[in-house]
C-alpha positions in Angstrom: 116.3 -86.0 -10.1 118.2 -83.9 -10.7 117.7 -80.7 -11.4 119.8 -80.3 -14.7 116.9 -83.3 -15.9 114.1 -81.8 -14.6 114.8 -78.7 -16.5 115.3 -80.5 -19.7 112.1 -82.3 -19.1 110.4 -79.0 -18.6 111.6 -77.7 -21.5 110.8 -80.6 -23.7 106.8 -80.8 -22.6 107.0 -76.5 -23.2 108.2 -77.0 -26.3 105.6 -80.0 -26.7 103.1 -78.1 -25.6 100.5 -80.5 -24.4 97.0 -79.4 -23.8 95.4 -78.2 -20.4 93.0 -80.9 -18.6 89.9 -79.8 -19.8 87.5 -77.8 -16.5 87.5 -76.8 -13.5 87.1 -79.7 -11.9 89.6 -82.4 -13.2 91.9 -79.4 -13.5 91.8 -79.2 -9.3 91.4 -83.3 -9.1 94.6 -83.9 -11.4 96.8 -81.2 -9.1 95.3 -82.9 -5.8 95.6 -87.0 -6.6 95.8 -87.6 -2.8 92.8 -85.6 -1.6 91.0 -87.1 -4.1 91.8 -90.7 -2.6 91.4 -89.4 0.9 87.4 -88.7 -0.2 87.3 -92.0 -1.9 88.3 -93.7 1.3 86.0 -91.9 3.1 82.9 -92.8 1.0 83.8 -95.8 0.6 84.0 -95.3 4.8 80.9 -94.2 5.5 79.0 -96.1 3.3 80.0 -99.6 4.4 81.4 -99.4 8.1 77.9 -98.3 9.5 77.0 -101.8 7.7 79.4 -103.5 9.5 79.3 -102.2 12.6 75.6 -103.2 13.3 75.5 -106.0 11.6 74.6 -108.9 14.2 73.4 -112.6 13.2 69.7 -113.8 13.9 71.1 -116.1 16.7 72.7 -113.4 18.8 70.8 -111.2 21.4 71.3 -108.3 23.2 72.5 -105.0 22.8 76.6 -105.8 22.7 78.5 -105.1 19.3 78.1 -108.8 17.4 80.9 -110.8 17.4 80.8 -110.7 13.4 80.8 -106.5 14.0 84.2 -106.9 15.9 85.4 -108.2 12.6 84.0 -106.8 10.4 84.9 -103.3 11.1 88.8 -103.6 11.2 88.5 -105.0 8.7 86.6 -102.3 6.9 88.6 -99.9 8.0 91.9 -101.3 7.2 90.5 -101.6 3.2 89.1 -98.2 3.3 92.8 -97.1 4.3 94.1 -99.1 1.8 92.6 -96.8 -1.2 95.1 -94.4 -0.2 97.5 -96.7 -2.1 95.3 -97.4 -4.8 97.4 -95.8 -7.5 101.0 -97.6 -5.9 99.8 -100.6 -5.4 96.6 -101.7 -7.3 97.3 -105.1 -6.8 96.9 -105.3 -2.6 94.2 -103.0 -3.0 91.6 -105.1 -5.2 93.1 -107.9 -2.9 91.9 -106.8 0.7 88.7 -105.5 -1.4 88.0 -109.2 -2.3 88.7 -110.6 1.0 86.1 -107.7 3.0 83.5 -109.3 0.5 83.8 -113.3 1.2 84.6 -111.6 5.4 80.9 -110.0 4.6 79.3 -112.9 3.5 81.0 -115.5 6.1 79.0 -113.2 8.2 75.9 -114.4 6.8 74.7 -111.0 5.4 73.8 -111.4 1.7 74.7 -107.7 1.1 78.5 -106.7 -0.9 80.5 -103.5 -0.1 81.1 -100.6 -2.6 85.1 -101.4 -2.6 85.0 -103.7 -5.3 83.3 -100.8 -8.1 86.9 -98.6 -6.3 89.7 -100.8 -6.6 88.3 -102.7 -9.9 88.6 -99.3 -11.3 91.6 -98.9 -10.2 93.6 -102.2 -11.0 92.5 -101.2 -14.5 94.0 -97.8 -15.1 97.2 -98.2 -13.1 97.3 -101.8 -14.0 96.6 -103.2 -17.2 93.7 -103.9 -19.2 94.6 -107.7 -18.6 95.1 -107.7 -15.1 91.7 -105.8 -14.4 89.3 -108.5 -16.0 92.1 -111.4 -14.3 90.3 -109.4 -11.4 87.7 -109.7 -11.8 87.2 -113.5 -12.9 89.0 -114.2 -9.6 86.9 -111.9 -7.9 83.8 -113.8 -9.2 85.0 -116.7 -9.4 86.5 -116.5 -5.1 82.7 -115.5 -3.9 81.0 -117.6 -6.3 82.7 -121.0 -4.2 82.3 -120.0 -1.0 79.2 -118.5 -1.7 77.7 -122.1 -2.7 80.1 -123.4 -0.1 77.6 -121.4 2.6 74.2 -122.3 0.4 74.7 -125.8 0.8 75.9 -125.7 4.1 73.0 -123.9 4.8 74.9 -120.9 6.8 72.5 -118.9 4.5 70.3 -118.6 2.4 71.0 -119.1 -1.2 69.3 -116.6 -2.3 71.1 -114.3 -0.3 73.8 -115.9 -1.9 73.2 -115.1 -5.2 72.7 -111.9 -4.5 75.9 -111.1 -2.7 77.5 -112.8 -5.5 75.7 -110.7 -8.0 75.5 -107.5 -6.1 79.1 -108.4 -5.9 80.0 -109.2 -9.2 77.9 -106.1 -10.6 80.2 -104.1 -9.3 83.9 -105.8 -10.2 82.2 -105.8 -13.7 80.7 -101.6 -13.8 84.3 -100.5 -12.5 86.5 -102.8 -14.9 84.2 -101.5 -17.9 84.9 -98.1 -16.8 88.6 -98.4 -15.7 89.1 -99.9 -18.8 88.0 -97.5 -20.8 89.5 -94.2 -19.1 92.7 -96.7 -18.4 93.5 -97.7 -22.3 92.7 -93.9 -22.9 95.3 -92.5 -20.4 98.1 -95.5 -21.8 97.7 -94.1 -24.8 97.9 -90.3 -24.1 100.9 -91.4 -22.0 102.3 -93.6 -25.5 101.5 -90.6 -26.9 103.3 -87.7 -25.5 106.6 -90.6 -24.8 106.6 -90.9 -28.9 106.4 -86.9 -28.7 109.7 -86.4 -26.5 111.2 -89.4 -28.6 111.3 -87.4 -31.8 111.4 -84.3 -29.8 115.1 -86.6 -28.8 116.1 -87.6 -32.3 115.3 -83.9 -34.1 117.8 -82.2 -31.3 120.1 -86.0 -32.8 119.4 -85.2 -36.6 120.1 -81.3 -35.7 123.5 -82.3 -34.4 124.4 -84.7 -36.6 123.6 -82.3 -39.8 125.9 -79.3 -38.3 128.6 -82.2 -37.5 128.5 -83.0 -41.4 127.5 -79.2 -42.1 130.6 -78.5 -39.8 133.4 -81.5 -41.8 132.7 -80.2 -45.1 133.0 -76.7 -44.6 136.6 -77.2 -43.2 137.5 -80.4 -45.7 136.1 -77.1 -48.1 138.9 -74.7 -46.4 141.8 -77.2 -46.0 141.7 -77.7 -50.1 141.2 -74.1 -50.9 144.0 -72.9 -48.6 146.5 -76.1 -47.9 147.1 -76.4 -52.1 147.6 -72.8 -52.8 149.3 -71.1 -49.5 152.2 -74.5 -50.6 152.1 -73.3 -53.7 152.8 -69.9 -52.6 155.4 -70.6 -50.5 157.3 -72.1 -52.8 156.9 -69.9 -55.3 158.1 -67.2 -52.8 160.8 -69.1 -51.7 161.9 -69.7 -55.4 161.4 -65.6 -56.3 163.5 -65.3 -53.1 167.0 -67.9 -54.1 167.0 -66.9 -57.6 169.0 -64.0 -58.6 167.2 -63.0 -62.0 164.9 -60.3 -61.8 162.6 -61.8 -64.2 162.4 -65.4 -63.0 161.9 -63.4 -59.9 159.0 -61.4 -61.1 157.5 -64.3 -62.8 157.7 -65.9 -59.3 155.9 -63.0 -57.9 153.0 -63.0 -60.6 152.5 -66.0 -60.4 151.9 -66.1 -56.3 148.9 -62.9 -57.1 147.8 -65.8 -59.5 146.9 -68.6 -57.1 146.1 -66.2 -54.6 143.6 -64.8 -56.3 142.6 -67.6 -57.9 142.6 -68.5 -53.7 140.5 -65.3 -53.0 137.5 -66.1 -55.5 137.1 -69.4 -54.3 136.9 -68.3 -50.7 134.6 -65.7 -52.1 132.4 -68.4 -54.1 132.5 -70.7 -51.0 131.3 -67.9 -48.7 128.3 -67.1 -51.0 127.4 -70.9 -51.1 127.3 -70.5 -47.6 125.4 -67.4 -47.0 122.7 -69.4 -49.9 120.7 -71.1 -48.1 119.0 -72.7 -51.0 121.9 -73.3 -52.2 123.7 -77.3 -51.9 126.9 -79.3 -52.7 129.8 -79.2 -53.4 130.3 -75.4 -51.5 133.2 -74.6 -54.6 132.3 -74.5 -58.1 134.7 -76.7 -60.2 135.7 -76.0 -63.5 135.7 -78.4 -66.5 139.9 -77.4 -66.2 140.5 -78.5 -62.7 142.7 -80.7 -62.4 145.0 -79.2 -65.5 144.8 -75.9 -63.2 146.3 -78.0 -60.0 148.8 -79.5 -62.4 149.8 -75.9 -63.6 150.3 -74.2 -60.7 152.8 -77.3 -59.3 154.4 -77.3 -62.3 154.8 -73.2 -62.0 156.4 -73.6 -58.7 159.1 -75.6 -60.2 157.9 -79.4 -59.4 158.0 -82.3 -61.5 155.0 -83.4 -62.0 153.7 -85.3 -65.3 149.9 -85.9 -65.6 148.4 -88.8 -68.0 145.2 -89.2 -69.2 143.2 -92.4 -70.3 139.5 -92.8 -71.2 137.6 -94.7 -72.8 134.3 -93.4 -72.2 134.3 -89.0 -72.9 136.2 -86.8 -70.6 136.2 -85.4 -67.1 133.8 -83.0 -68.3 131.3 -85.4 -68.6 131.3 -86.8 -65.1 128.6 -85.9 -62.8 129.8 -82.5 -61.1 130.3 -83.8 -57.4 132.5 -86.4 -58.6 134.7 -84.1 -61.0 134.8 -82.1 -57.3 136.0 -85.6 -56.0 139.2 -85.9 -58.7 140.1 -82.8 -58.5 140.7 -82.5 -54.7 141.9 -85.8 -54.8 144.5 -84.6 -57.4 145.1 -80.9 -55.6 146.0 -83.3 -52.0 147.7 -86.1 -53.8 150.6 -82.8 -55.5 150.4 -80.7 -52.6 151.7 -83.6 -49.7 154.1 -84.4 -52.5 155.5 -80.4 -53.1 155.5 -80.2 -48.5 157.1 -83.4 -48.0 158.7 -84.5 -50.7 160.4 -81.0 -51.6 163.7 -83.0 -53.3 160.8 -85.4 -55.7 161.9 -85.5 -58.9 158.8 -87.0 -60.0 155.4 -86.4 -59.4 153.0 -88.4 -61.8 149.6 -88.5 -62.1 147.2 -90.1 -63.7 143.6 -90.2 -64.3 141.8 -93.5 -66.1 138.1 -92.3 -67.3 136.1 -95.6 -68.0 132.4 -96.1 -68.6 131.8 -97.7 -64.5 134.8 -96.2 -62.8 137.3 -93.4 -62.7 140.9 -94.1 -60.9 142.6 -91.5 -59.8 146.9 -92.0 -59.2 149.4 -89.7 -57.5 152.9 -90.8 -57.3 155.4 -88.9 -55.7 159.5 -90.0 -54.4 162.0 -87.9 -53.0 160.0 -88.3 -49.3 162.1 -87.3 -45.9 161.1 -88.2 -42.7 157.9 -90.5 -41.6 154.6 -89.4 -42.8 153.1 -87.0 -40.9 149.9 -88.6 -39.0 148.1 -85.3 -37.5 147.0 -83.0 -40.4 143.4 -83.5 -42.0 144.0 -83.5 -45.6 143.7 -87.6 -46.0 140.5 -87.8 -43.6 139.1 -85.4 -45.8 139.5 -87.5 -49.0 138.4 -90.2 -46.7 135.0 -88.3 -46.4 135.3 -87.3 -49.7 136.2 -90.9 -51.4 133.6 -92.2 -49.2 130.5 -89.6 -50.2 130.4 -90.6 -53.7 131.4 -95.0 -52.5 134.7 -94.9 -53.7 137.8 -96.8 -52.4 141.1 -94.9 -51.6 144.5 -96.7 -50.8 147.2 -94.8 -49.0 149.9 -95.6 -48.5 154.2 -95.8 -49.4 155.7 -98.1 -52.4 159.0 -98.2 -51.4 161.1 -96.2 -48.6 161.3 -92.7 -50.0 157.9 -93.0 -52.3 154.7 -92.6 -51.9 150.9 -93.0 -53.5 147.6 -92.2 -53.4 145.1 -93.8 -54.8 141.2 -93.9 -55.7 138.7 -95.6 -57.4 136.0 -94.0 -57.9 132.1 -95.6 -59.3 130.3 -93.3 -61.9 126.6 -94.7 -60.8 125.3 -92.0 -59.4 122.8 -94.0 -57.1 126.1 -95.0 -55.5 126.0 -91.2 -53.9 126.2 -92.0 -50.1 125.7 -89.2 -47.4 128.3 -87.2 -45.6 130.4 -89.7 -42.8 132.8 -88.9 -40.9 135.9 -91.6 -40.6 139.1 -91.7 -37.8 142.4 -91.3 -39.9 144.5 -94.5 -40.2 148.0 -94.9 -38.9 149.5 -94.0 -42.1 147.7 -90.5 -42.9 149.4 -87.7 -43.3 148.5 -84.4 -44.6 
């Protein structure tokens, strides 16, 4: 694990604020799992190695070690040593405990070992509940088969065989029941922690998406305010510089001041909304005559703008606020593009059709010079705005020297969708 991932994981755990393990003793064993496993292994070894070392068949005599003990002692030691890996290999350790119990049974003793209790518990906690019950059934079944065969063959007394199966089965059952309870709680807590971490990640992702959408929204409004106003100011300034008529120059200069003042008011309004946490979209106010204002400012700059409005269902003032803003910005962007990219345009047509179910906005112009640019943000912002109200946008050339922006916007309010960002098509321009 890299230092960066460890750092992010620790920060996430701090945000989760997980409670401490209750009790001093439980916290100690939680911090030292290997020491706990060593202690468990030593206890099991002390309880089982002495019976294995002193075991002697009734037919054996003498003081030397019993052949059965020579086999049982190494098996017991190996099974106890394997307990050190009971967290990592619970199935293998459980199988080792069952093999040791079978070995004790084959040796003719009627006693089992304590390892079944520990290993069945470990199987339930560190593997699964299903694996624990399967292990319990297989272990008891294997011991039962061996005990029945030894009792039937007369190797051991039937009572010893039954005691061995019952004793070992009881150990396995107790360990399984305790392990299932502890294991289910452990897995439940782990699932809660994992879900909490996932929620933290999703929260951060949602915050990033919201910040990105808000940046795009602010950039779109800034572009719409600054681009159109500066385009009009540049056109008026060039006209005032080129003319020798002082009255016309004075009128153009006054129009420049009015346009700059209006842009400044819009900018202040937008900044005021940004500072107000309770404010919602749109960022800038839009009046009933926003479209007419755009057309009038372009006409004042000397551009031949023709505005036509057709309505079968009220006026633009009857539209929802988000739709009125979208209509105004579409007209503004279309006229601004014509002023910038078609300075010799003979006609700029603005058509607004208001219907009962949708609104159609179309801006056409001729006099396009050169290849339209594809590196701007104006039409990208239009696509985002049209997509936000659930509409359709069509942008492209109609002829070698003409250009059209056409948008169809539904009037239904339930079509409004969250802010999204779409990449620009190759035909887009600013």
